[in-house]
Each structure stands twice: as structure tokens, then as C-alpha cells.
C-alpha positions as CSV (number, residue, x, y, z in Angstrom):
1,M,-11.6,17.4,1.2
2,W,-9.4,17.7,4.3
3,E,-11.9,15.7,6.3
4,S,-11.5,12.7,3.9
5,I,-7.7,13.1,4.0
6,I,-7.6,13.1,7.8
7,L,-9.9,10.1,7.8
8,T,-7.6,8.3,5.4
9,V,-4.5,9.0,7.5
10,A,-6.3,7.8,10.6
11,A,-7.5,4.7,8.8
12,T,-4.0,3.8,7.6
13,A,-2.6,4.5,11.0
14,G,-5.2,2.1,12.5
15,N,-4.6,-0.6,10.0
16,N,-0.8,-0.5,10.3
17,I,-0.5,0.0,14.0
18,G,-3.2,-2.6,14.6
19,K,-1.3,-5.2,12.6
20,I,1.9,-4.5,14.6
21,L,0.0,-4.9,17.9
22,Q,-1.6,-8.1,16.7
23,K,1.8,-9.5,15.7
24,K,3.2,-8.5,19.1
25,G,0.3,-10.2,20.9
26,T,0.7,-13.4,19.0
27,I,4.2,-14.0,20.3
28,I,2.8,-15.8,23.4
29,L,-0.3,-17.1,21.7
30,P,-0.8,-20.5,19.9
31,P,-1.4,-20.6,16.1
32,F,-4.9,-19.3,15.3
33,S,-7.7,-21.8,14.8
34,F,-11.4,-21.9,15.4
35,K,-11.2,-24.0,18.5
36,L,-13.0,-22.3,21.5
37,K,-9.9,-22.5,23.7
38,V,-7.7,-20.8,21.1
39,I,-10.3,-18.1,20.3
40,R,-10.7,-17.4,24.1
41,A,-6.9,-17.1,24.4
42,Y,-6.8,-14.5,21.6
43,A,-9.8,-12.6,23.0
44,S,-8.2,-12.4,26.5
45,N,-4.9,-11.1,25.1
46,K,-5.2,-7.3,25.6
47,T,-2.5,-6.4,23.1
48,W,-3.9,-8.6,20.3
49,L,-7.5,-7.5,21.0
50,I,-6.6,-3.7,20.8
51,G,-4.7,-4.3,17.6
52,F,-7.6,-6.3,16.1
53,L,-10.1,-3.5,17.0
54,M,-7.8,-0.8,15.6
55,D,-7.5,-2.8,12.4
56,I,-11.3,-3.1,12.1
57,F,-11.8,0.6,13.0
58,G,-9.2,1.6,10.4
59,A,-11.1,-0.3,7.7
60,L,-14.4,1.4,8.6
61,L,-12.7,4.8,8.5
62,M,-11.3,4.0,5.1
63,L,-14.7,3.1,3.8
64,R,-16.0,6.4,5.1
65,A,-13.1,8.3,3.5
66,L,-13.8,6.5,0.1
67,S,-17.5,7.6,0.4
68,L,-16.4,11.3,0.7
69,A,-13.5,11.8,-1.8
70,P,-12.2,10.5,-5.1
71,V,-10.0,7.3,-5.1
72,S,-7.3,9.3,-6.9
73,V,-7.0,11.3,-3.7
74,I,-7.5,8.6,-1.1
75,Q,-5.3,5.9,-2.5
76,P,-2.0,8.0,-2.6
77,V,-2.7,9.3,0.9
78,S,-3.0,5.8,2.2
79,G,0.7,5.3,1.3
80,C,1.4,7.5,4.3
81,G,0.5,4.5,6.5
82,L,4.1,3.3,6.2
83,A,5.3,6.7,7.6
84,I,3.0,6.5,10.5
85,L,4.0,2.9,11.1
86,S,7.7,3.9,11.2
87,I,7.0,6.7,13.8
88,F,5.0,4.3,15.9
89,S,7.7,1.6,15.7
90,H,10.3,4.2,16.7
91,F,8.5,5.5,19.8
92,Y,6.5,2.5,21.0
93,L,8.6,-0.5,19.9
94,K,11.9,1.5,20.4
95,E,13.1,0.6,16.9
96,V,16.0,2.7,15.6
97,M,15.3,5.0,12.7
98,N,17.9,6.4,10.4
99,F,18.2,9.6,8.5
100,V,16.6,8.2,5.3
101,D,13.6,7.1,7.3
102,W,13.0,10.6,8.5
103,V,13.4,12.0,5.0
104,G,10.9,9.5,3.7
105,I,8.4,10.4,6.5
106,T,8.9,14.2,5.7
107,L,8.3,13.6,2.0
108,A,5.2,11.6,2.6
109,G,3.9,14.3,5.0
110,F,4.5,17.1,2.5
111,G,2.9,14.9,-0.2
112,T,-0.2,14.5,1.9
113,I,-0.4,18.3,2.3
114,G,0.0,18.7,-1.5
115,V,-2.8,16.2,-2.2
116,G,-5.1,17.9,0.3
117,A,-4.3,21.3,-1.1
118,G,-4.7,20.2,-4.7
119,G,-7.7,17.8,-4.4
120,E,-11.1,19.1,-5.1
121,E,-14.7,17.9,-4.8
122,Q,-15.9,16.4,-8.1
123,E,-19.4,15.9,-9.5
124,A,-20.4,12.3,-9.8
125,V,-20.1,10.9,-13.3
126,A,-22.9,8.5,-14.4
127,L,-21.8,5.0,-13.8
128,S,-22.8,1.8,-15.5
129,I,-23.0,-1.6,-13.8
130,F,-20.9,-2.9,-16.6
131,H,-17.9,-0.9,-15.2
132,I,-17.3,-3.7,-12.7
133,P,-16.9,-6.6,-15.3
134,S,-14.9,-4.2,-17.6
135,L,-12.5,-3.4,-14.8
136,A,-12.3,-7.1,-13.8
137,F,-11.5,-7.9,-17.5
138,V,-8.6,-5.4,-17.6
139,V,-7.2,-6.7,-14.3
140,F,-7.6,-10.3,-15.6
141,I,-5.6,-9.5,-18.8
142,L,-2.9,-7.8,-16.7
143,F,-2.6,-10.9,-14.5
144,I,-2.4,-13.2,-17.5
145,L,0.5,-11.1,-18.8
146,L,2.2,-10.9,-15.4
147,N,1.8,-14.6,-14.6
148,G,3.0,-15.5,-18.1
149,W,6.1,-13.4,-17.5
150,L,6.4,-15.1,-14.1
151,R,6.2,-18.6,-15.6
152,I,9.0,-17.8,-18.1
153,Y,11.4,-16.7,-15.4
154,K,10.5,-19.6,-13.1
155,R,11.3,-22.0,-16.0
156,Q,14.6,-20.2,-16.7
157,R,15.5,-20.4,-13.0
158,R,14.8,-24.2,-12.9
159,E,16.8,-24.7,-16.1
160,Q,19.8,-22.8,-14.7
161,E,19.3,-24.5,-11.3
162,M,19.1,-21.2,-9.4
163,V,17.9,-21.4,-5.8
164,E,17.4,-17.7,-5.1
165,Y,14.4,-15.8,-6.5
166,D,15.1,-13.6,-9.5
167,V,14.4,-9.9,-9.1
168,V,11.7,-10.0,-11.8
169,E,9.8,-12.6,-9.8
170,E,9.9,-10.3,-6.7
171,I,8.7,-7.3,-8.9
172,I,5.8,-9.4,-10.3
173,Y,4.5,-10.5,-6.9
174,G,4.7,-6.9,-5.7
175,L,2.9,-5.5,-8.7
176,E,0.2,-8.2,-8.5
177,S,-0.6,-7.4,-4.8
178,G,-0.4,-3.7,-5.4
179,I,-2.8,-3.8,-8.3
180,L,-5.3,-5.8,-6.3
181,F,-5.1,-3.3,-3.3
182,G,-5.7,-0.4,-5.7
183,V,-8.6,-2.2,-7.4
184,S,-10.1,-3.0,-4.0
185,S,-10.4,0.8,-3.2
186,V,-12.0,1.5,-6.6
187,I,-14.6,-1.2,-6.2
188,S,-15.5,0.1,-2.7
189,K,-15.9,3.6,-4.2
190,M,-18.1,2.2,-7.0
191,G,-20.5,0.7,-4.4
192,F,-21.0,4.1,-2.8
193,L,-21.5,5.8,-6.2
194,F,-24.0,3.2,-7.3
195,L,-26.0,4.0,-4.1
196,E,-25.9,7.7,-4.8
197,Q,-27.1,7.3,-8.3
198,G,-30.1,5.2,-7.4
199,F,-29.0,1.7,-8.3
200,H,-30.2,-1.3,-6.2
201,K,-29.0,-1.2,-2.6
202,L,-27.6,-4.8,-2.9
203,L,-24.8,-3.5,-5.1
204,V,-23.2,-1.9,-2.1
205,P,-22.6,-5.1,-0.1
206,L,-21.7,-6.9,-3.4
207,C,-19.0,-4.3,-4.2
208,L,-17.7,-4.5,-0.6
209,M,-17.5,-8.3,-0.9
210,I,-15.6,-8.0,-4.2
211,S,-13.3,-5.4,-2.5
212,V,-12.6,-7.7,0.4
213,C,-11.8,-10.6,-2.0
214,C,-9.4,-8.3,-3.9
215,S,-7.6,-7.3,-0.7
216,G,-7.4,-10.9,0.6
217,T,-5.9,-12.1,-2.7
218,G,-3.5,-9.1,-2.7
219,F,-2.3,-10.1,0.8
220,Y,-1.8,-13.7,-0.5
221,Y,0.4,-12.5,-3.4
222,Q,2.3,-10.1,-1.1
223,T,2.9,-12.8,1.6
224,H,4.0,-15.3,-1.1
225,G,6.5,-12.7,-2.5
226,L,7.7,-11.7,1.0
227,K,8.2,-15.4,2.0
228,H,10.5,-16.2,-1.0
229,G,11.8,-12.8,-2.1
230,R,13.3,-9.7,-0.7
231,A,10.9,-7.5,1.3
232,I,12.4,-4.3,-0.1
233,I,11.5,-5.1,-3.7
234,V,8.1,-6.7,-3.0
235,S,6.9,-3.9,-0.6
236,T,8.1,-1.0,-2.8
237,C,6.4,-2.5,-6.0
238,A,3.2,-3.2,-4.0
239,A,3.0,0.3,-2.5
240,V,3.7,2.1,-5.8
241,A,1.5,-0.2,-7.9
242,S,-1.3,0.3,-5.3
243,I,-1.1,4.1,-5.6
244,L,-0.9,4.2,-9.4
245,T,-3.7,1.6,-9.9
246,G,-6.0,3.6,-7.6
247,V,-5.3,6.8,-9.4
248,L,-5.6,5.4,-13.0
249,A,-8.6,3.1,-12.3
250,G,-10.3,6.0,-10.5
251,M,-9.9,8.2,-13.5
252,L,-10.7,5.6,-16.2
253,A,-13.5,3.6,-14.4
254,L,-15.0,6.3,-12.2
255,G,-14.5,9.4,-14.4
256,E,-12.3,11.2,-11.8
257,R,-10.2,14.0,-13.2
258,L,-7.4,16.3,-12.3
259,P,-8.3,19.7,-10.8
260,S,-9.1,22.4,-13.4
261,A,-6.9,25.1,-11.7
262,P,-3.3,24.9,-12.8
263,K,-1.9,25.5,-9.2
264,A,-4.2,22.8,-7.7
265,R,-3.3,20.4,-10.5
266,L,0.4,21.0,-9.8
267,A,-0.1,20.6,-6.0
268,L,-1.9,17.3,-6.5
269,L,0.7,15.9,-9.0
270,L,3.6,17.0,-6.7
271,G,1.8,15.4,-3.7
272,W,1.5,12.1,-5.6
273,L,5.2,12.2,-6.5
274,L,6.4,13.1,-3.0
275,I,4.3,10.3,-1.4
276,I,5.6,7.7,-3.8
277,M,9.2,8.9,-3.2
278,G,8.6,8.9,0.6
279,V,7.3,5.3,0.4
280,I,10.3,4.1,-1.7
281,L,12.7,5.7,0.8
282,L,11.0,4.2,3.8
283,V,11.0,0.7,2.3
284,G,14.6,0.9,1.1
285,S,16.1,3.0,3.9
286,T,18.2,0.2,5.5
287,R,19.7,-0.9,2.2
288,L,20.4,2.7,1.2
289,V,22.2,3.5,4.5
290,R,24.2,0.3,4.1
291,F,25.1,1.2,0.5
292,F,26.2,4.8,1.4
293,T,28.2,3.5,4.5
294,C,30.0,0.9,2.4
295,S,30.7,3.6,-0.3
296,S,32.1,6.0,2.2
297,R,34.3,3.4,3.7
298,S,35.7,2.2,0.4
299,S,36.4,5.8,-0.7
300,K,38.2,6.5,2.6
301,K,40.2,3.3,2.2
302,S,41.2,4.3,-1.3
303,N,42.2,7.7,-0.1
304,L,44.3,6.2,2.7
305,D,45.9,3.8,0.2
306,K,46.8,6.8,-2.1
307,N,48.2,8.8,0.8
308,Y,50.2,5.8,2.0
309,G,51.5,5.1,-1.6
310,S,52.6,8.7,-2.1
């Protein structure tokens, strides 16, 4: 179990750090296109190339981790990628981190230990090929409901001539992207389980292709939400929805279950909770610090006014 957790942490580190390096490398590069001159410019940029290779390597490690452990263990641990990204940004990019950031990183770290201590190897449950369309149907219904909700709020915003996005719209985009990220992991795991249970080998690349499509669509929704809405709302909803979807879909579609031992079950549940809390704190740290700073200033000002008045 610990092997798969270490692989997951390494995979999320590779994905997140790789994306940061790619972003840093593109500062001096032209917009990407399939022209030979542009491709050569990207390939010759050391920072971008290292980031790209780390991103690919992280994806391969994640696939390996999914082949070894339940999705209900892997998906929550992947939330620690934000903690690793924060540490990397602090030491490599020299970004300043506040107290709330460190608390979030600590909670995510303890949560990972809890998941590792509570997770256990599980016997493979017999799968049916119809699990894929049934899972797709559930996701389809969810998206109909969420998009219906989104259309209602968009119409209300137009009627009220509001320019800024409503918080509900930000939440919906975050939920949609997070659900797709979670489903992507479950579909990948399905492919490996089909192979273990003697299904046709073509199901593995088919599941991986569906998984890539889910991730790509998830990035589309997340990017759309980040472009028009507040990053704190979209990112938090995406991270939490991804973890919860991975856990629930893993249990319902793949037959994964909680550990039988009470202590292990408690450690796993506590680990999930700590990781979710850590992710929320990391995403909202700047706003939280600003809120507490303003609150302390206003309280000091009111105390000074009282003292002056007396």
C-alpha cells in the first residue's frame, strides 16, 4: 500500500511541478502551434522540456499507482499535489508562504499518512463491461442537472444585467471539472481490472483513451471557470469534488470498500478529512489571511476608539 502512496505523491509532484516549469518556460516562447519552427523553439527550451517530461513521467507513475491500489486511496492522496506545489513554489520560485499555507501542507501530510496507515489491499470484485456505460450515464445525469442549474443562473444574471460571475456559477464549473478528474481515475483503474480478470486486452487502451478525454474535458471546464470566476472557489470545488468522486465511484463502480478493522477505517476516514481540509486551506490561504488581518485591524481600531472616547 505504501508503494502506491509514494508513487501517487511522486506522480502529483511531477504533474504539478512540471506544469509550473512549462508555464515558466513559455514566458519567452511564442504561442504553441504545430509549425516546425515553433515546435523546435519549445523543444530547445530546457525549462519547458524538463517540465513537459516531468508531467508525462508523473502521468505514467499515476497509472502505475492506480494499477496497484484502490482509487478510494489514490484519489485523495493526489490532493497532496497542491501541498507539494506550494513547497516547490516557495523554495524554487521564491514565492512567499503564509502560516495558513503551512497548516494546509501539514494537514495534507498527516492525511496522507492516515490514508497509508488505514488503506489495505482488497480482493478484486468481478466487473462487468456494462460498468463503463452505467458510470457514464450517472455522470451524464449529473451534468444535465448542473448545466440546467448553470443556465438558470446565467439567465438570471443577464436579466439583472450583472457583469460579474455569481458564486453558484463558479461552484458549478469547479464541481464539473472535479467530477471529471475523479471519473478519469476510476476509468483508468477499470482498464487494469478488466485486464486482470481476463477481458479483451483492447479494453485497456480504450479505458485509457476515455480517461484522457475525461481529464481533457475537466481541464476545459476548470479553465473556463478560472477565466471568468474566482480561482479560490473554482479550485476548491474542483479539488474536493475530485476526491469525493474518486472515493464514491471507486466504491460503487469498482466494489471498493472501507477497511474491516475499526482502527484502520478510522485512520482512512480521518486521512480523507485532513487532506480535504488541507487542500481547502491551501487554496484559500491568501483570502483567509486577508480576512483575519482586516478583522484584527478593525477590532484594534474599535478598541482605540473606545479608549479615546472614555
